[in-house]
DOVO-926384 format. One line per field, with one value per residue (C-alpha): chain; z, x negated, y negated. Coordinates in Angstrom, 1 decimal, padded with zeros to 4 digits. Each point is the difference from the previous one (the first is absolute). Example, Ala and Ser with C-alpha at 12.3 -4.5 7.8 and 13.67 -1.06 7.14 Angstrom:
<atoms>
chain: A A
z: 007.8 -000.7
x: -012.3 -001.4
y: 004.5 -003.4
</atoms>
This chain:
<atoms>
chain: A A A A A A A A A A A A A A A A A A A A A A A A A A A A A A A A A A A A A A A A A A A A A A A A A A A A A A A A A A A A A A A A A A A A A A A A A A A A A A A A A A A A A A A A A A A A A A A A A A A A A A A A A A A A A A A A A A A A A A A A A A A A A A A A A A A A A A A A A A A A A A A A A A A A A A A A A A A A A A A A A A A A A A A A A A A A A A A A A A A A A A A A A A A A A A A A A A A A A A A A A A A A A A A A A A A A A A A A A A A A A A A A A A A A A A A A A A A A A A A A A A A A A A A A A A A A A A A A A A A A A A A A A A A A A A A A A A A A A A A A A A A A A A A A A A A A A A A A A A A A A A A A A A A A A A A A A A A A A A A A A A A A A A A A A A A A A A A A A A A A A A A A A A A A A A A A A A A A A A A A A A A A A A A A A A A A A A A A A A A A A A A A A A A A A A A A A A A A A A A A A A A A A A A A A A A A A A A A A A A A A A A A A A A A A A A A A A A A A A A A A A A A A A A A A A A A A A A A A A A A A A A A A A A A A A A A A A A A A A A A A A A A A A A A A A A A A A A A A A A A A A A A A A A A A A A A A A A A A A A A A A A A A A A A A A A A A A A A A A A A A A A A A A A A A A A A A A A A A A A A A A A A A A A A A A A A A A A A A A A A A A A A A A A A A A A A A A A A A A A A A A A A A A A A A A A A A A A A A A A A A A A A A A A A A A A A A A A A A A A A A A A A A A A A A A A A A A A A A A A A A A A A A A A A A A A A A A A A A A A A A A A A A A A A A A A A A A A A A A A A A A A A A A A A A A A A A A A A A A A A A A A A A A A A A A A A A A A A A A A A A A A A A A A A A A A A A A A A A A A A A A A A A A A A A A A A A A A
z: 075.1 002.4 -001.8 001.0 -001.3 -003.4 -002.5 -000.6 -003.3 -003.1 000.5 -001.7 001.0 000.5 001.0 003.3 001.6 003.6 002.6 -000.1 003.7 000.1 000.6 002.7 001.7 000.4 000.9 002.5 -001.8 -001.0 001.8 002.1 002.1 003.1 -002.0 -001.1 001.5 002.7 -000.1 003.0 002.9 -001.1 002.6 000.6 000.7 001.6 000.6 003.3 -000.5 001.8 002.3 -000.2 -002.9 000.7 002.8 000.9 000.8 003.5 000.6 -001.7 001.8 -002.3 002.4 000.5 -003.7 -000.5 002.8 -001.3 -001.2 -003.6 -000.5 -002.0 000.2 -000.3 -002.6 000.7 -002.0 001.3 -001.8 -003.5 -001.8 -002.6 -000.1 002.5 -002.5 -002.5 -001.3 -003.7 -000.5 001.2 002.6 002.7 002.2 000.4 002.3 000.2 003.7 001.9 001.6 003.1 -001.0 -001.3 -002.4 -000.1 001.9 -001.6 -001.1 -000.1 002.9 -000.2 -001.4 001.7 -001.8 001.3 -001.0 -000.6 -000.9 003.1 002.2 -001.7 000.3 003.7 000.8 -001.8 002.7 002.8 -000.7 002.6 -001.6 002.0 -002.0 000.4 -001.7 -002.4 -001.6 -003.0 -003.2 -000.9 -003.3 -002.7 001.9 003.1 -002.2 -001.7 003.4 001.2 -002.9 -002.7 000.0 -003.4 -000.5 -003.6 -002.4 -000.9 -003.6 -001.6 -003.3 -001.5 -003.3 -000.8 002.2 003.1 002.1 -002.9 -000.8 003.5 000.4 -003.2 000.6 000.8 002.4 002.3 001.6 003.1 002.2 001.0 -000.3 002.3 -002.0 002.1 -000.4 -000.7 001.1 -002.9 001.7 -002.4 000.8 000.2 002.6 -000.1 -000.1 -000.9 000.1 -000.4 -000.7 000.5 -002.6 -000.1 000.3 -000.1 -001.9 001.3 -001.7 001.1 -000.7 000.5 -000.4 -001.8 -003.0 -000.4 000.1 -001.1 002.8 002.5 -001.5 000.4 003.6 001.1 -001.6 001.8 003.3 -000.2 -001.5 -003.1 -003.8 -001.8 -001.9 003.2 000.6 -002.0 000.6 -001.2 -000.3 -001.4 001.1 002.6 001.7 -000.7 000.0 -001.0 000.6 003.5 -001.2 -002.0 002.8 003.2 -000.6 000.2 003.8 000.3 -002.7 001.6 003.5 -001.5 -001.9 002.9 002.2 -002.7 -000.5 003.7 001.0 -003.4 000.0 -002.0 001.6 -000.5 001.3 -000.1 002.3 001.2 -001.7 003.0 000.0 -003.8 000.0 002.8 -001.4 -003.7 -001.9 -001.4 -002.7 000.9 001.5 -001.3 000.9 -003.0 000.5 -003.1 -001.4 -003.4 -002.1 -002.5 -002.0 000.1 -002.4 002.2 -002.2 002.1 -000.5 002.6 002.6 003.0 002.1 002.7 000.5 003.6 000.3 003.0 -001.0 003.2 001.7 -003.1 -003.7 -001.5 -003.2 001.4 -002.5 -003.2 001.5 000.8 -003.4 -001.7 002.0 -001.5 -003.5 000.5 001.6 -003.3 -000.6 -003.4 000.3 -001.5 002.3 -001.8 003.0 002.7 002.9 001.9 002.9 001.9 003.7 000.9 003.8 002.7 002.5 002.8 -001.9 -002.2 -003.1 -002.8 -003.3 -003.5 -000.4 -003.2 -001.7 001.8 001.0 -003.1 001.7 002.7 -002.6 -001.8 003.1 000.7 -003.3 000.0 003.3 -001.5 -003.1 002.5 001.9 -003.3 -001.1 003.3 000.2 -003.5 000.5 -003.0 -000.6 000.8 -003.3 -001.8 001.9 -000.8 -003.7 -000.1 001.3 -002.0 -001.8 -003.6 -002.9 -002.1 002.6 003.8 000.2 002.0 003.5 003.1 -000.7 -003.6 -001.8 -003.0 000.2 -003.4 000.4 001.7 -000.3 003.2 -001.8 -001.9 003.1 002.1 -002.7 -000.7 003.7 000.6 -002.7 000.7 003.8 -000.7 002.4 -000.8 000.5 003.2 001.4 -000.6 001.6 003.1 000.3 000.0 002.5 002.4 000.0 001.6 001.9 003.5 001.4 -003.0 -002.5 -003.2 -002.0 -003.3 -001.5 -003.1 000.4 -002.5 000.2 -001.9 001.3 -001.2 -000.8 000.7 003.0 000.7 001.0 -003.6 000.5 001.2 -003.5 -001.2 000.1 -001.0 -001.0 -000.7 -002.5 -000.7 -002.8 000.6 -002.8 000.6 -000.7 003.6 001.3 003.3 000.9 002.7 000.5 002.6 000.9 003.0 000.3 002.9 -001.5 -002.6 -003.0 -001.1 -000.6 -002.2 -002.1 -000.6 -000.8 -002.5 -001.6 -000.4 -001.3 -002.5 -001.1 -000.9 -001.1 002.5 002.6 003.4 001.7 -001.9 002.1 003.5 002.3 002.4 003.4 -000.1 001.0 000.2 -001.1 -003.3 -000.7 001.7 001.0 -000.2 000.8 002.5 -001.3 000.7 -001.7 -002.1 -002.2 000.3 -003.3 -001.9 001.0 000.4 -002.9 -002.3 001.4 -000.6 -003.5 -000.7 001.0 -002.2 -002.9 000.3 000.0 -002.9 -002.2 000.6 -000.8 -003.2 -001.2 001.0 -001.9 -003.1 000.0 000.8 -002.6 -002.5 000.0 000.1 003.3 -001.3 -000.6 003.8 001.5 003.6 000.3 002.8 001.0 -001.8 -003.2 -003.7 -002.0 -003.5 -000.5 002.9 003.5 002.7 003.5 002.7 001.9 -003.2 -000.7 003.5 -000.3 -003.3 001.3 002.9 -002.4 -002.0 003.0 -000.1 003.4 001.4 002.9 000.3 002.6 -000.9 001.2 -000.2 001.1 -000.2 -002.6 000.0 003.7 001.9 003.2 001.7 003.6 000.8 -002.6 000.3 -003.8 -002.3 -001.6 002.8 -001.4 -003.1 -000.4 002.1 000.9 000.2 001.6 001.6 002.5 001.1 003.5 001.6 003.8 002.7 003.5 003.2 001.5 003.5 000.3 -002.8 -001.4 -003.8 -002.9 -003.4 -002.2 -003.5 -001.7 -003.8 -001.2 -003.4 000.1 -002.6 -000.2 -003.6 -002.0 002.9 000.1 002.0 000.5 002.7 002.1 -000.6 001.0 003.2 000.6 -000.6 002.3 002.7 -000.2 000.4 003.0 001.6 -000.7 001.5 003.1 000.3 -000.4 002.2 002.6 000.5 002.8 001.7 003.7 002.4 003.7 002.3 000.8 -003.6 -000.6 -003.2 001.3 -003.4 -000.4 -000.7 -002.1 003.2 000.0 -003.5 -002.5 -003.5 -002.6 000.0 -002.8 001.4 -000.6 -003.7 -001.6 -000.9 -003.4 -001.2 -003.7 -001.1 -003.7 -001.7 -002.7 -002.8 -002.6 001.8 -001.5 001.6 -002.4 001.4 -001.1 003.3 000.0 -002.1 000.2 003.5 003.0 003.6 002.2 003.5 001.7 -002.0 000.9 003.7 -000.5 -001.6 003.5 000.5 -001.4 003.1 002.2 -002.2 -000.1 003.8 000.0 -002.1 002.3 003.0 -001.7 -000.8 003.6 -000.5 -003.5 -001.6 001.2 001.5 -001.0 002.2 000.5 001.3 001.0 -000.8 000.8 -000.2 002.8 001.2 002.9 -002.4 -002.0 003.1 001.1 -003.5 000.2 003.4 -001.4 -003.0 002.4 001.8 -003.3 -001.3 -000.5
x: -137.3 000.8 -000.5 003.5 001.6 001.7 -001.6 001.9 001.8 -000.9 001.6 000.2 001.9 003.8 000.1 000.9 -003.3 -000.5 -001.8 -003.7 000.0 003.4 -001.3 -002.4 002.8 002.2 -002.8 -001.6 -003.3 000.1 -002.9 000.7 -002.5 000.8 -000.7 -003.5 -003.0 -001.4 -003.7 -001.9 000.3 003.2 001.4 003.7 001.6 003.3 001.7 000.9 003.3 001.6 003.0 001.5 001.7 -001.6 -002.5 -003.4 -002.6 -001.1 -002.5 -001.0 -001.8 -001.2 -002.4 002.2 000.3 -003.8 -000.5 002.6 -001.3 -001.2 000.0 -002.9 001.0 002.7 000.5 001.6 000.0 -003.5 -001.3 001.1 -003.2 001.9 003.5 002.6 002.7 001.8 002.6 000.9 001.1 -003.4 001.6 -002.2 003.1 -000.2 -002.9 -001.1 -000.1 001.9 -002.0 001.5 003.6 002.3 002.9 001.9 000.4 -002.4 -002.6 -003.5 -002.2 -002.9 -001.1 -001.5 -002.7 -000.4 -001.3 003.5 003.3 001.6 -002.6 000.4 003.8 -000.1 -002.6 002.0 002.7 -002.4 -000.5 001.1 001.3 001.5 002.5 001.6 003.3 001.2 003.4 000.6 002.0 001.6 001.8 001.1 002.8 -002.2 -002.8 002.4 001.5 -003.5 -000.8 -000.9 -003.8 -001.2 -002.9 -000.5 001.3 003.7 001.3 002.9 001.6 002.5 001.8 003.1 002.1 000.7 001.8 002.2 000.7 001.0 002.2 001.8 000.6 003.6 -001.1 -002.9 -001.7 -002.0 -001.7 -003.1 -001.3 -002.6 -002.1 -002.1 -003.6 -001.5 -003.0 -002.0 -000.2 -002.6 -000.6 -003.8 -000.5 -002.7 -003.4 -003.6 -003.4 -003.2 -003.4 -003.0 -002.8 -003.4 -000.5 003.5 001.7 003.2 002.4 003.6 002.7 003.2 003.7 000.7 001.8 -002.5 -003.6 -001.6 001.7 -001.3 -003.4 000.3 001.2 -002.6 -002.7 001.3 000.3 -003.6 -001.3 -001.4 000.5 002.7 -002.5 -001.1 003.5 001.5 003.6 001.3 003.6 001.0 003.6 002.3 002.8 002.4 -000.4 003.1 -001.8 -001.1 -003.5 -000.4 -001.4 000.5 -002.9 -002.5 -000.2 -000.6 -002.7 -001.7 000.0 -001.5 -002.6 -001.1 -000.4 -001.8 -002.6 -000.4 -000.8 -001.2 002.4 003.1 003.2 003.6 003.1 003.6 002.7 002.9 003.4 001.2 -003.0 000.0 003.7 -000.6 -003.2 000.8 002.3 003.5 002.3 001.1 003.4 001.9 003.0 001.5 002.2 002.0 002.5 001.5 002.5 002.1 003.2 003.3 -001.3 -003.0 -002.5 -002.8 -000.6 -002.7 -002.1 -001.9 -001.8 -002.7 -002.0 -001.3 -002.7 -001.5 -003.6 -001.6 -003.0 -002.1 000.3 -001.0 002.1 003.1 -000.5 000.1 002.7 002.3 -000.8 001.1 003.2 000.8 -000.9 002.7 002.6 001.9 -000.3 001.7 002.2 -000.2 000.5 000.8 -001.5 -002.2 -002.2 -001.8 -002.5 -002.2 -000.9 -002.8 000.3 -002.5 001.2 -001.7 000.3 -002.5 -000.9 002.3 -001.4 000.6 002.7 001.4 001.9 -002.1 002.8 002.1 002.4 000.7 000.6 002.5 001.9 000.6 001.7 001.9 001.5 001.5 001.2 001.9 001.4 001.3 001.6 001.9 001.1 001.5 001.3 -002.1 -002.2 -003.5 -001.2 002.2 -001.7 -003.4 000.7 001.4 -003.3 -002.5 -002.8 000.7 -002.3 000.0 001.3 000.5 -003.4 -002.3 -001.2 -000.3 -003.7 000.7 -001.1 002.2 001.3 -000.8 000.6 003.4 001.5 002.0 003.4 -000.8 -001.4 003.0 002.6 -001.6 -000.2 003.6 001.1 -002.2 000.8 003.7 -000.1 003.5 001.9 -001.9 000.6 003.8 000.0 -001.9 002.5 002.8 -001.8 -000.5 003.7 000.9 -003.0 -000.1 -003.3 -002.2 -000.6 -001.9 -001.9 -001.7 -002.2 -002.0 -003.0 -002.6 -003.7 -002.3 -003.5 -002.9 -003.3 -003.4 -002.0 001.1 -003.6 -001.0 -003.6 001.0 001.4 -003.2 -001.6 -003.1 -000.7 -003.1 000.1 -002.9 000.1 -002.6 -001.6 002.1 003.1 001.1 001.2 -000.6 002.6 -000.3 002.2 001.0 003.4 000.6 002.1 002.5 002.2 001.7 -001.7 -002.2 -003.1 001.9 001.5 -003.3 -001.5 002.8 -000.9 -003.7 000.9 002.4 -002.5 -002.6 002.5 -001.2 001.5 000.7 -002.3 -002.9 000.4 -001.6 001.8 -002.5 000.6 000.4 -003.2 -001.2 -003.3 001.5 002.5 -000.5 002.4 003.1 003.5 002.2 002.1 003.2 002.7 000.9 -002.9 -002.2 000.8 000.3 -003.4 -002.1 001.5 -000.8 -003.6 -000.6 001.5 -002.4 -003.0 001.2 000.4 -003.6 -001.3 002.3 -001.3 -003.6 001.0 001.8 -003.1 -002.2 002.2 000.1 -003.7 -000.7 002.4 -000.5 003.6 001.9 001.2 003.6 -000.5 -000.7 003.4 000.5 002.2 000.9 -003.2 -002.5 -000.4 000.7 -002.9 001.3 001.0 -002.2 001.3 -002.6 001.0 -000.4 -002.7 -002.1 000.5 -001.2 -003.1 -001.0 000.5 -002.3 -002.7 000.3 -000.3 003.6 001.1 002.8 000.9 002.1 001.4 003.5 001.8 003.5 001.7 003.7 000.9 002.6 000.3 -000.5 001.4 -000.2 001.1 -000.1 002.8 001.8 -000.3 -001.6 000.1 -001.2 001.4 -001.1 003.3 003.0 001.0 003.7 002.2 003.4 001.4 003.5 000.3 003.1 000.2 002.4 000.2 001.6 001.8 000.0 -003.8 -001.6 -001.6 -000.3 -001.2 -001.3 002.0 -001.2 -002.5 -000.4 -003.0 -001.0 -003.4 -002.2 -003.7 -000.5 -001.4 -001.0 -003.6 001.0 003.7 -000.5 -002.1 002.3 003.2 -001.8 -000.8 003.6 001.3 -002.6 000.4 003.8 -000.2 -002.6 002.2 002.9 -002.0 -000.9 003.6 001.7 -002.0 -003.4 000.4 -002.9 000.8 -002.1 000.8 000.3 -003.7 -001.0 -001.0 001.1 002.1 000.6 -003.6 000.3 002.2 001.9 001.4 -000.5 002.2 -001.4 002.2 -000.3 000.6 003.4 000.8 -000.4 003.5 001.5 000.8 -003.0 000.0 -003.1 -000.7 -002.5 001.2 -001.7 000.9 -002.0 -003.3 -002.0 000.0 -003.4 -003.1 -000.5 -001.7 002.2 002.7 000.9 001.2 -000.9 001.8 -001.5 002.1 003.2 001.8 000.0 002.5 002.5 000.9 001.9 003.0 000.1 000.4 002.8 001.8 -000.1 001.3 003.0 000.8 -000.1 002.0 002.7 001.0 001.3 001.3 -003.0 001.2 -003.4 -003.6 -001.6 -003.2 -002.1 -003.6 -002.7 -000.9 003.6 -000.2 003.0 000.2 000.2 002.7 002.0 -000.3 001.0 003.1 000.9 -000.4 002.2 002.7 000.0 000.5 002.7 003.3
y: -077.9 002.8 003.4 001.0 -003.1 000.1 -002.4 -003.2 000.3 -002.0 -003.4 -003.4 -003.1 000.1 003.6 001.8 000.8 001.2 -002.1 000.8 000.7 001.7 003.5 -001.3 -001.9 003.0 002.5 -002.4 -000.1 -003.7 -001.7 -003.1 -001.9 002.0 003.2 -001.1 001.7 -002.3 -000.8 001.3 -002.4 -001.6 -002.3 -000.7 -003.4 -000.8 -003.4 -001.5 -001.9 -002.9 000.6 -003.5 -001.8 -003.4 -000.6 -001.5 002.6 -001.0 002.8 003.2 002.9 002.7 001.7 003.0 000.4 -000.1 002.5 002.5 003.5 000.0 -003.7 -001.5 -003.6 -002.6 -002.7 -003.4 -003.2 -000.8 003.1 -001.2 -001.0 -002.0 -001.4 001.3 -000.2 002.2 -002.5 000.8 -003.6 -001.2 -002.3 001.5 000.6 003.8 001.1 003.5 -000.3 -002.6 -002.8 -001.8 000.6 002.7 -000.7 003.3 003.2 002.4 -002.5 001.6 -001.3 002.4 003.3 003.0 002.0 003.6 003.4 001.3 -001.6 001.4 -001.5 -003.4 000.1 000.9 -002.6 -002.8 000.4 -000.9 -003.7 -002.5 -003.3 -002.8 -002.1 -003.4 000.4 -002.7 -000.6 002.2 000.0 003.3 -000.7 -002.4 -001.7 -000.5 -001.4 -002.4 -001.1 -000.8 -002.3 002.4 000.2 001.4 002.3 -001.2 -002.6 000.4 000.1 -001.8 001.0 -002.4 -000.4 -002.1 -002.3 002.0 -002.6 -001.0 003.6 000.9 -003.1 000.7 003.7 000.8 002.8 000.5 003.1 -000.9 002.5 001.9 003.5 001.6 002.5 002.4 001.0 003.4 002.0 001.6 003.4 001.2 003.7 -000.6 -002.7 -002.7 001.5 -000.9 001.6 -002.0 001.5 -002.3 -000.1 -001.6 -003.8 -001.6 002.8 001.6 002.4 -000.2 002.6 -001.9 000.8 -003.3 -001.3 -002.8 001.4 -003.3 -001.9 002.6 -000.5 -003.8 000.3 002.5 -002.2 -003.1 001.7 001.4 -003.2 001.7 -000.3 001.9 002.1 001.7 001.4 002.9 000.9 003.4 001.1 003.4 000.0 -001.3 001.9 -002.8 -003.8 -001.9 -003.3 000.9 000.7 -003.2 -002.0 002.0 002.3 -002.9 000.0 003.8 000.0 -003.0 001.7 003.2 -001.9 -002.2 003.1 001.9 -002.7 -000.8 003.6 001.2 002.9 000.8 -001.2 001.0 -001.7 001.4 -001.4 002.1 -000.7 -001.9 -002.4 -000.2 -001.2 -002.5 -001.5 -000.2 -002.3 000.9 -001.1 -003.5 -000.4 -003.0 -002.2 -001.6 -003.0 -000.9 -002.5 001.0 -001.9 001.9 -000.2 001.9 002.5 000.8 -001.8 -001.4 -003.7 -000.8 001.7 -001.4 002.6 000.2 003.2 000.2 002.6 001.7 -000.3 001.0 -001.6 -000.6 -000.8 003.4 000.1 -001.8 -002.9 002.1 002.4 -002.9 -001.5 003.2 000.0 -003.3 001.3 002.6 -002.1 000.2 003.7 000.4 -003.2 -003.4 -002.9 -003.4 -001.8 001.6 -000.9 002.7 -000.7 002.3 -000.2 002.5 -000.4 000.7 002.6 002.0 003.2 002.0 -001.9 001.3 001.0 001.4 002.6 001.6 -002.9 -002.6 -002.3 000.6 002.4 -002.6 -002.7 002.3 001.0 -003.7 -000.6 003.2 -001.1 -003.1 001.9 002.2 -003.0 -001.5 003.3 000.6 -003.7 000.4 003.5 001.3 003.0 -001.2 001.5 -002.5 -002.8 001.4 000.2 -003.5 -001.3 002.1 -001.8 -000.7 000.9 -003.2 -002.4 -000.1 001.8 -002.3 001.2 -002.2 -000.2 -001.2 003.2 001.0 003.6 001.3 003.7 000.2 003.5 000.0 -000.1 003.2 001.8 -000.9 000.8 003.4 000.9 -001.2 002.4 003.0 -000.1 -000.4 -002.9 -001.5 003.2 000.9 -003.5 000.3 003.5 -001.5 -002.8 002.5 002.2 -002.9 -000.9 003.4 001.0 -001.5 001.3 000.6 -002.8 000.0 -002.7 -000.3 -002.7 -000.7 -002.3 -001.2 -000.6 -002.5 000.1 -002.1 001.7 -001.5 -001.3 -003.6 -000.6 -000.2 001.0 003.4 000.9 001.5 003.5 001.8 003.6 002.1 002.8 002.4 002.6 002.8 001.8 003.1 -002.1 -000.2 -003.4 -001.8 -002.6 -002.6 -003.0 -002.5 001.4 002.2 003.1 000.2 002.7 -002.1 001.7 -002.9 002.3 002.4 -002.8 -001.7 003.4 000.6 -003.4 001.1 003.5 -001.4 -002.6 002.7 002.6 002.6 002.2 -001.6 002.5 -001.5 -003.1 000.0 -002.4 -001.6 -001.6 -003.8 -001.6 -003.6 001.4 001.0 -002.8 -003.3 -002.8 002.1 -001.2 001.8 002.8 -001.9 -002.1 003.0 -000.9 003.1 001.6 -003.3 -001.2 003.1 001.8 -002.9 -000.3 003.7 -000.3 -002.9 002.1 002.9 -002.3 -001.2 003.5 001.0 -002.8 001.1 003.6 -001.0 -001.9 002.9 002.5 -002.1 -000.3 003.7 001.4 -002.8 -001.1 -003.3 -001.2 000.2 003.7 000.6 000.8 001.1 003.1 002.4 001.8 -002.3 -001.9 000.5 -001.4 000.2 003.6 001.2 000.6 -000.7 001.2 -002.6 001.9 000.4 -003.7 -000.9 002.2 -001.4 -003.5 000.7 001.3 -003.1 -002.3 -001.3 -001.4 002.1 -002.1 -003.2 -002.3 -001.0 -003.2 -001.3 -003.2 -000.5 -002.7 -002.7 -000.5 -003.2 -001.5 -003.4 000.5 -003.8 -000.7 003.4 000.4 002.5 003.4 002.2 003.3 001.7 001.8 001.3 003.5 000.8 002.6 000.7 002.4 001.2 001.3 001.7 000.3 001.3 -001.5 001.2 -003.0 001.5 000.6 -002.1 003.1 000.2 002.0 -001.0 002.3 -000.8 -002.2 -000.7 -002.0 -001.3 -001.6 -001.7 000.9 -001.0 002.9 002.3 001.1 003.1 000.5 002.6 -002.3 -003.0 001.9 001.0 -003.7 -001.0 002.7 -000.7 -003.8 000.3 002.2 -002.2 -003.0 001.8 000.7 -003.7 -001.1 002.6 002.0 -001.6 -002.5 -001.8 -000.8 -002.1 000.0 -002.9 000.2 -000.3 003.7 001.8 002.9 001.7 001.1 003.7 002.4 000.7 -003.5 -001.3 001.8 000.3 001.9 003.8 002.4 000.5 -003.7 000.4 -000.4 003.4 -001.4 -002.0 -000.8 -001.9 -000.9 -002.2 -002.4 001.9 -002.6 -002.7 -001.1 -002.8 -002.9 -001.0 002.0 001.9 003.4 002.2 -002.6 001.2 -002.0 000.1 002.5 -000.2 -002.7 -000.8 003.3 -000.8 -002.8 002.4 001.0 -003.2 001.7 002.2 -003.1 -001.4 003.3 000.2 -003.6 001.0 002.9 -002.3 -002.8 002.6 000.0 -003.6 000.7 -001.7 -003.4 -000.9 000.5 002.6 -002.0 002.9 -000.8 002.5 002.7 001.1 002.5 002.0 -002.5 -002.9 001.8 000.6 -003.6 -001.1 002.3 -001.5 -003.5 000.8 001.4 -003.3 -001.9 002.3 -001.8
</atoms>
C-alpha cells in the first residue's frame, strides 16, 4: 500500500467499500502491462493486416519489411512451431496468420518484430501483397441471400403448438428488427508481453479475461505442454467481453517471438488496428411472427435470429444460443419457436460482449411488445404486464426451465410508483398534443437475465488462500479484475470469513501458476464462482484453527466461536494473529485450495431442454426523452432504475455497475454505430468516428436504486446476485421512449419500428416516415 494512501476501512460483506484500486486509478498509479518495467532487450511486435475483405493471396513480398531500420525479423504462418490457430471453439477456423486467403479487411497476415514499437509499426506498412479479389458478404441480409452459410451449429428452442397458436390468434404482428453491433472500446487496448524462460518455459503477461485459455492457446501454438506456460493478469483497463477470446492472438504472437529470439516481446496495436482486427458485439436481424389477442396477450411466437458471426466461429454459437435463451425477456409465451442463424460474413469474427447475446434477444421481443401496443392503442407497459411470467403457473421458459424466483411484478410495480410513471406519461401525452417541433417520450422496460455459463463445465472456480504466521492473508483466485470490483468483493468474503480487517488481505494477481484451469471472468459469474471458492478455502483453514484452538486451550470445539478480530475460546479472546502464530508453532496447515461448482444446472443442447441458469436477476428502468423533429437530435432527460442484485456484497460497487452498465447499453442502442464501406473496411475505427457515451451523455436526472429487499433464494455467496451484465439491458427503455416520441408525430397510430442504434439520423427518418403515415 502506498504510504500516502489512507488504509481501507474495516469492512465485512454487504457494506459500501471502495474499490481496492480506486485511488490508483484516479492518481494514475495503477500498473497495467504497458506500465511494467520491460526486461533488457525487450522486442516489440506489430501486426500486418489485410486490405481486402475476401481475397486469395497471390503473392507476398516482405523483403522491404525485413530490411527496414530496427527490424529483427518477421513472423508468418510458416514460423508457428505448433498450431496456427487460436479458435476458442476449437474448430481450427481462426488462424493467427492467414494462409492463402484472407476473409476480412484487417485480418492479420504477418507480424514484424523490431527493437522499438515505432520501428515495427512503420515497417508493417512496407509489405507488398498481391490479392485476387473474391465476392464478399458484408452483413446478415447479404449472407442470408447468398444461402446462409453457418459458422457453427444453429439452435432451436421450441415449446407448445406454434402453428396452431399462430393460426388461432385473432391478431398477428410480423416484422423484423435490425440490431447493431458494438465495439468494446476498452480504455486499455489489447496487449501482451511474453518473457522466455529455460527449456519450454514462458511467462505471459496478458490483458485477458480468460488466463487459462491464453495458457492453452500459447501452449498449442508453441507445441508445448500447459505446465510450461504461466499467464499473469493483475488488472485490465476494461474488458466487457472483448478480452475473453480476443487476447489469444496477441499473447500467441508475443510468445512465439519471445521463444524464437529468446528475448522478451511486447505487442500493443494502435486503437485503429485494434478495432479493425478484433471482434465486436454481434449485430442481429430478428424476423418474427407473433400471434396475440385483443387484450394484447401473446399466444404464439415464431422468430429467427440472424447473426453476423464474421469469418470464424469464435463464440458465435454460445452467443446466439443465449440470444434465444432471452427471446422471452420477462414474458411467458404459451407457444414459442426460436431459431438461431450464426452466419458467415466477410467481417471480423464477432465475440463476447457484456450480455453475451442476451441483449439482442431481449430487443427482439421488446419490438413485438411495442408493435402490439401501438396496434391496440395501449400503453406498452400494460402489454408488458399482461404478458409477465407468473409465479405458480405460466412460468416455463422456451428452454423448459421453470422460473422459480420471479420478482418482476414487484420490481416493476415499485419503480412505476417511485418514478411517478403514470402522471409523467399523461403530462407527456398532453405536451405532445401542443408542441409541434419538440416531442417527448417515456417508457418502462423490464429485465430478466439468466445467470450461469451455458457451457456447463465453465461453472467452476478455484482459489488459493494462505494465512501467514503474523495473521496476514494472501488471496489468489481464478477471476480477473477489469475494473468491475471483483477483487475487492472476494477480499471482503475472505476478511469476513476470518473476522479481520480488509487491509489484512493481500489481493494477488491472477496467475495460472497459482490457480489452474480457471473459467473466464464472464457471464456475470465472477463473484458467484470465485467468492464461493475463496470461502471454501477459508472454511478449510478455519476448521483446522478451531481444532487447534480447542486442543491448545483444552476446550470443546463448540466453545470455539469466530468473532470480529479473532476467536473466543470459552471465556478467552484470542486475536487472529496470535491464533495463526500458535498454529504455525504446532504445525497446523495454514493454506488451502478452495473449489466451487455451481449446483442444479444442466443443459441438453440437442433437445433444447434443461436448467441452464442457476437463478435470474431482475430489474426495470424508466427513461424520458425529448426529440427535435426537425433535426432528429434528442436528449435523455431522466432515468429511474430499480435493480435486483440479491443481498448486495458491496452496494457502492454494485450501484456503479448498474450505472455503468446502463450507460454502456445506452451507447450501444443510440450512438455507437459500426459502418463498413463499399470496399469492406471498417470506417468507424477510432474515437473520431465511433461515438461512445461521454460524461455529458449521462442523464441529468439519474435515479439508481438497488432492490434492498431482495435476497437470492439460492445459496450464493452472501445470498447476492450477479450484477455485471443484467444492467446493460435496462437501456432498452431509452429506445422505446424515443419510439414513443417518434410515434407521436402520427398520433401513436403506428409503431415506430426504429432499428438500433437509434441515431439522430434514424430518429429523423422515423419522424419523416410517421409524417407520411399521418392521416
